[in-house]
C-alpha positions as CSV (number, residue, x, y, z in Angstrom):
1,M,96.9,-131.4,132.3
2,N,95.3,-134.3,134.2
3,Q,97.4,-133.4,137.3
4,Y,96.3,-129.8,137.1
5,N,92.6,-130.8,136.7
6,S,92.9,-133.1,139.7
7,K,94.3,-130.2,141.8
8,T,91.5,-127.9,140.7
9,N,88.9,-130.5,141.4
10,S,90.3,-131.0,144.9
11,L,90.0,-127.3,145.6
12,W,86.3,-127.3,144.5
13,V,85.7,-130.5,146.5
14,E,87.2,-128.9,149.6
15,A,85.3,-125.7,149.3
16,L,82.0,-127.3,148.5
17,S,82.5,-129.9,151.2
18,S,82.8,-127.2,153.8
19,I,79.6,-125.5,152.6
20,W,77.8,-128.8,152.6
21,R,79.0,-129.6,156.2
22,L,77.6,-126.3,157.4
23,L,74.2,-127.1,155.8
24,Q,74.2,-130.6,157.2
25,Q,74.6,-129.3,160.8
26,R,70.9,-128.3,160.6
27,N,69.9,-131.9,159.8
28,T,71.8,-133.9,162.4
29,D,69.1,-136.5,162.5
30,K,70.0,-137.5,159.0
31,G,73.6,-138.6,159.5
32,S,73.2,-142.1,158.1
33,E,75.5,-143.6,155.5
34,T,72.8,-143.2,152.8
35,N,72.7,-139.5,153.4
36,E,76.5,-139.3,153.2
37,L,76.5,-141.0,149.8
38,A,73.7,-138.6,148.7
39,S,75.7,-135.6,149.8
40,A,78.8,-136.8,148.0
41,R,76.7,-137.2,144.8
42,Q,75.3,-133.7,145.3
43,I,78.8,-132.2,145.7
44,N,79.9,-133.9,142.5
45,V,76.9,-132.3,140.7
46,Y,77.8,-128.9,142.1
47,I,81.4,-129.3,140.9
48,K,80.2,-130.0,137.4
49,L,77.9,-126.9,137.6
50,L,80.4,-124.5,139.0
51,R,83.7,-125.5,137.5
52,P,84.7,-123.3,134.5
53,P,84.4,-125.2,131.1
54,T,87.9,-124.3,130.0
55,V,91.4,-125.1,131.2
56,I,92.3,-121.4,131.2
57,G,89.2,-120.6,133.2
58,Q,90.1,-123.2,135.8
59,F,93.6,-121.8,136.0
60,H,92.1,-118.3,136.3
61,T,89.9,-119.5,139.2
62,L,92.9,-121.0,141.0
63,F,95.0,-117.9,140.3
64,F,92.2,-115.5,141.3
65,G,90.9,-117.5,144.3
66,S,94.2,-118.3,146.0
67,I,97.2,-116.3,144.9
68,R,95.6,-112.9,144.4
69,M,93.4,-113.1,147.5
70,F,96.3,-114.4,149.7
71,F,98.5,-111.6,148.4
72,L,96.0,-109.0,149.2
73,G,94.8,-110.4,152.5
74,V,98.1,-111.3,154.1
75,L,100.7,-109.0,152.5
76,G,98.3,-106.2,152.0
77,F,97.6,-106.0,155.7
78,A,101.3,-106.1,156.5
79,V,102.0,-103.2,154.2
80,Y,99.0,-101.0,154.7
81,G,97.7,-102.2,158.1
82,N,99.2,-99.4,160.3
83,E,99.6,-96.7,157.6
84,A,97.3,-94.2,159.2
85,L,99.1,-94.5,162.6
86,H,102.5,-93.9,161.2
87,F,101.5,-91.1,158.8
88,S,102.9,-87.9,160.3
89,C,102.9,-84.3,159.3
90,D,104.6,-81.1,160.4
91,P,103.3,-80.0,162.9
92,D,102.7,-83.4,164.3
93,K,99.1,-82.9,165.6
94,R,96.3,-85.4,165.5
95,E,93.9,-83.2,163.6
96,V,96.5,-82.3,161.0
97,N,97.5,-85.9,160.6
98,L,93.9,-87.1,160.2
99,F,93.0,-84.3,157.8
100,C,96.1,-84.9,155.6
101,Y,95.7,-88.7,155.6
102,N,92.1,-88.4,154.4
103,Q,93.4,-86.1,151.7
104,F,96.2,-88.5,150.8
105,R,94.0,-91.6,150.9
106,P,90.4,-90.8,149.7
107,I,90.0,-94.6,149.8
108,T,92.5,-97.0,151.3
109,P,94.1,-99.3,148.7
110,Q,93.0,-102.4,150.7
111,V,89.3,-101.3,150.5
112,F,89.6,-100.5,146.8
113,W,91.2,-103.8,145.9
114,A,88.8,-105.8,148.1
115,L,85.9,-104.0,146.2
116,Q,87.6,-104.8,142.9
117,L,87.8,-108.5,143.7
118,V,84.2,-108.7,144.8
119,I,82.9,-106.7,141.8
120,V,85.0,-108.7,139.3
121,L,83.5,-111.9,140.7
122,V,79.9,-110.8,140.1
123,P,79.7,-111.7,136.3
124,G,81.0,-115.3,137.0
125,A,78.7,-115.6,140.0
126,F,75.6,-114.7,137.9
127,F,76.6,-117.2,135.3
128,H,77.1,-120.0,137.8
129,L,73.9,-119.1,139.5
130,Y,72.1,-119.3,136.1
131,A,73.9,-122.6,135.4
132,A,72.8,-124.0,138.8
133,C,69.2,-123.0,138.3
134,K,69.1,-124.5,134.8
135,S,71.1,-127.5,135.8
136,I,73.6,-126.8,133.0
137,K,76.5,-129.3,133.0
138,Q,80.0,-128.3,132.2
139,E,80.1,-130.0,128.8
140,D,76.8,-128.4,127.8
141,I,78.3,-124.9,127.9
142,L,80.3,-125.4,124.8
143,Q,77.7,-127.6,123.1
144,K,74.9,-125.0,123.0
145,S,75.5,-121.6,121.4
146,S,73.2,-119.7,123.9
147,Y,75.2,-121.1,126.9
148,T,78.5,-120.3,125.1
149,G,77.4,-116.8,124.3
150,F,76.3,-116.2,127.9
151,Y,79.5,-117.5,129.3
152,I,81.6,-115.4,126.8
153,F,79.6,-112.3,127.8
154,S,80.3,-112.9,131.5
155,V,84.1,-113.2,130.7
156,F,84.0,-110.1,128.6
157,L,82.2,-108.2,131.3
158,R,84.9,-109.3,133.7
159,I,87.5,-107.8,131.4
160,V,85.6,-104.5,131.3
161,L,85.4,-104.4,135.1
162,E,89.1,-105.1,135.4
163,V,90.0,-102.4,132.9
164,V,87.8,-99.9,134.7
165,A,89.4,-100.8,138.0
166,F,92.8,-100.5,136.5
167,W,92.0,-97.0,135.3
168,L,90.5,-96.0,138.7
169,Q,93.6,-97.3,140.4
170,I,95.8,-95.2,138.3
171,Q,93.7,-92.1,139.1
172,L,93.7,-92.8,142.8
173,F,97.2,-94.1,143.5
174,G,99.4,-93.6,140.4
175,F,102.4,-95.8,139.9
176,K,104.6,-94.6,142.7
177,V,104.3,-93.7,146.4
178,N,106.4,-90.7,147.3
179,A,108.1,-90.4,150.6
180,V,106.8,-86.9,151.1
181,Y,103.2,-85.7,150.6
182,M,102.5,-82.0,150.4
183,C,99.1,-81.4,152.1
184,D,96.8,-78.4,151.7
185,V,95.6,-77.6,155.2
186,G,94.0,-74.3,154.4
187,A,90.5,-75.7,155.3
188,L,91.7,-76.1,158.9
189,D,92.1,-72.3,159.3
190,K,95.8,-72.6,159.9
191,K,98.4,-69.9,159.5
192,F,100.0,-72.0,156.8
193,N,98.4,-73.6,153.8
194,I,100.8,-76.3,152.8
195,T,102.5,-78.8,155.2
196,R,104.9,-81.7,154.6
197,C,103.8,-85.2,155.5
198,M,105.9,-88.3,155.7
199,V,104.5,-91.4,154.1
200,P,105.7,-94.6,156.0
201,E,107.3,-97.5,154.0
202,H,106.8,-95.7,150.7
203,F,109.1,-98.1,148.8
204,E,107.2,-101.2,150.0
205,K,103.9,-99.6,149.0
206,T,105.3,-98.8,145.5
207,I,106.3,-102.5,145.0
208,F,102.9,-103.7,146.3
209,L,101.2,-101.2,144.0
210,I,103.0,-102.5,140.9
211,A,102.2,-106.1,142.0
212,M,98.5,-105.3,142.1
213,Y,98.7,-103.7,138.6
214,T,100.5,-106.9,137.4
215,F,97.7,-109.1,138.9
216,T,95.1,-107.0,137.0
217,V,97.0,-107.3,133.7
218,I,97.5,-111.1,134.2
219,T,93.7,-111.4,134.9
220,V,92.8,-109.5,131.7
221,I,95.2,-111.6,129.7
222,L,93.7,-114.9,131.1
223,C,90.2,-113.7,130.3
224,V,91.1,-112.8,126.7
225,A,92.9,-116.2,126.4
226,E,89.8,-117.9,127.8
227,I,87.5,-116.3,125.2
228,F,90.0,-117.4,122.5
229,E,90.0,-120.9,123.8
230,I,86.2,-121.0,124.0
231,S,85.9,-119.7,120.4
232,C,88.4,-122.3,119.1
233,R,86.7,-125.2,120.9
234,R,83.3,-124.0,119.8
235,L,84.4,-123.9,116.2
236,G,85.9,-127.4,116.6
237,I,82.5,-128.7,117.9
238,L,80.7,-127.0,115.0
239,K,83.0,-128.6,112.4
240,T,82.5,-132.1,113.9
241,Q,78.8,-131.7,113.7
């Protein structure tokens, strides 16, 4: 447990240190040792304010911030980066390919998942902004019922957003990417109404799609477990009082 907390703290220190260095570039005339010590203290304060109050919440931050974003940013680009270029229909004409690809992908999976990640981060960002404005320490979140309720509400809202995103993903992409897509090109005033289009690397896309579903399910489970942990710890605090 201590080893995990130290790793999590190091991630917070590294991220906040980078932000602090950018801010310090505007004040180059204040680079004395005293200011460095003050900045270190300030970073430690930010760590206490921004770090989730539960072990599961810290693991969720690590999981969400590193694994999920890395998977989407690196592997997602490799799988979906050139999909539009390799998407071909019969006849293989540019206007037909573009029309059918827009019909096949109303929104690209990369854009959808990026929006999902940003939107899901909003409730936690609001809570941490509130905590920073009120100078709420990590240990105070579980001590006061109002802070605990606000934090639980932010986690619950995160669950709702993940579930909505999960449902939208099913409606947009389904669970499988077929090798052939039948496109309705009647709007192009062609002699034919339906044309066959080949979807490149459909099997890889199916695997990636299932992986993103799995990430969403894991995130929801972690959020539910975090609410359970908060409730148990809050009850323990009330009993000791």
